[in-house]
C-alpha positions in Angstrom: 70.8 199.7 -56.6 68.9 196.5 -55.9 65.5 197.9 -56.5 65.5 199.3 -53.0 63.8 202.7 -52.9 64.0 205.4 -50.2 61.1 204.0 -48.1 62.7 200.5 -48.0 66.0 201.9 -47.0 64.4 203.8 -44.1 62.7 200.6 -43.0 66.0 198.7 -43.0 67.7 201.5 -40.9 64.9 201.4 -38.4 65.1 197.6 -38.0 68.9 197.8 -37.7 68.5 200.5 -35.0 66.1 198.4 -33.1 68.1 195.1 -33.4 71.6 196.5 -33.0 71.0 199.4 -30.7 72.0 203.0 -30.8 75.3 202.5 -29.1 76.8 199.9 -31.6 75.1 201.2 -34.8 77.8 203.9 -35.6 80.6 201.3 -35.1 78.8 198.8 -37.3 78.3 201.5 -40.0 81.9 202.5 -39.8 83.1 198.9 -40.2 80.7 198.3 -43.0 82.0 201.4 -44.8 85.6 200.3 -44.4 84.8 196.8 -45.6 83.1 198.2 -48.7 86.0 200.5 -49.4 88.5 197.6 -49.1 86.3 195.4 -51.3 86.2 198.1 -54.0 89.9 198.6 -53.9 90.6 194.8 -54.1 88.2 194.5 -57.0 89.9 197.4 -58.9 93.3 195.9 -58.3 92.2 192.6 -59.7 90.7 194.3 -62.8 93.9 196.2 -63.3 96.0 193.1 -63.0 93.9 191.2 -65.4 93.3 194.0 -67.9 91.6 191.7 -70.3 90.8 194.4 -72.8 94.5 195.4 -73.1 95.6 191.8 -73.4 93.0 191.1 -76.0 94.1 194.1 -78.0 97.8 193.0 -77.8 96.9 189.5 -79.0 94.9 190.9 -81.9 97.9 193.1 -82.9 100.3 190.2 -82.6 98.0 188.0 -84.8 97.8 190.8 -87.4 101.6 191.2 -87.4 102.0 187.4 -87.8 99.5 187.3 -90.7 101.3 190.2 -92.4 104.7 188.6 -92.0 103.5 185.3 -93.3 101.8 187.0 -96.2 105.0 188.7 -97.1 107.1 185.6 -97.0 105.3 183.3 -99.4 102.5 185.2 -100.9 99.8 184.1 -98.5 98.9 182.1 -95.5 98.6 178.9 -97.6 102.3 179.0 -98.4 103.1 178.0 -94.9 100.5 175.2 -94.9 101.7 173.4 -97.9 102.1 176.1 -100.5 98.6 175.7 -101.9 99.5 172.4 -103.3 97.2 169.5 -103.5 97.8 166.4 -101.4 99.0 164.5 -104.5 101.7 167.2 -105.1 102.7 167.2 -101.5 102.9 163.4 -101.5 105.1 163.5 -104.6 107.3 166.1 -102.9 107.6 163.8 -99.9 108.6 160.9 -102.1 111.3 163.0 -103.7 112.7 163.9 -100.3 112.6 160.3 -99.2 114.6 159.3 -102.3 117.2 162.0 -101.7 117.7 160.8 -98.1 118.0 157.2 -99.3 120.6 158.2 -101.9 122.6 160.1 -99.3 122.5 157.0 -97.0 123.7 154.7 -99.8 126.6 157.1 -100.6 127.7 157.1 -96.9 127.5 153.3 -96.7 129.7 153.1 -99.9 132.3 155.4 -98.3 132.3 153.3 -95.1 132.8 150.1 -97.0 135.7 151.6 -99.0 137.4 152.7 -95.7 136.8 149.3 -94.0 138.3 147.2 -96.9 141.8 148.4 -97.8 142.3 145.5 -100.2 140.2 147.3 -102.7 142.7 149.1 -104.9 142.1 151.9 -107.2 142.6 151.2 -111.0 145.7 153.4 -111.1 147.5 151.3 -108.5 146.9 148.0 -110.3 148.6 149.4 -113.4 151.6 150.6 -111.4 152.1 147.1 -109.9 151.9 145.4 -113.2 154.4 147.8 -114.8 157.0 147.4 -112.0 
């Protein structure tokens, strides 16, 4: 246990018998035994609730599943992190996306301007007025 051999254990019992007395020693031993049993039970409950090994195994399985699914989507983990492109390629792609957004905004602004100014006539309407 703690490096306590049989002779040391007997010495501790004799000292406990002298200090505590023969009348209270059985009660003390019984209480100590119950306390140890409760401590072991509580320790086991805590170990079961934590179950670190089981949780660790579940995390490893989840990680493996995630890596497999990512590999199946784009051909490798790098496809999710930029597709294996260089920073220059990624920057070019970002610029293209910015230009597309700018073009969409300009088109929306043109539509709003056309709706706000009803004076602007279509070319077909001008020819109808001139003819009539």
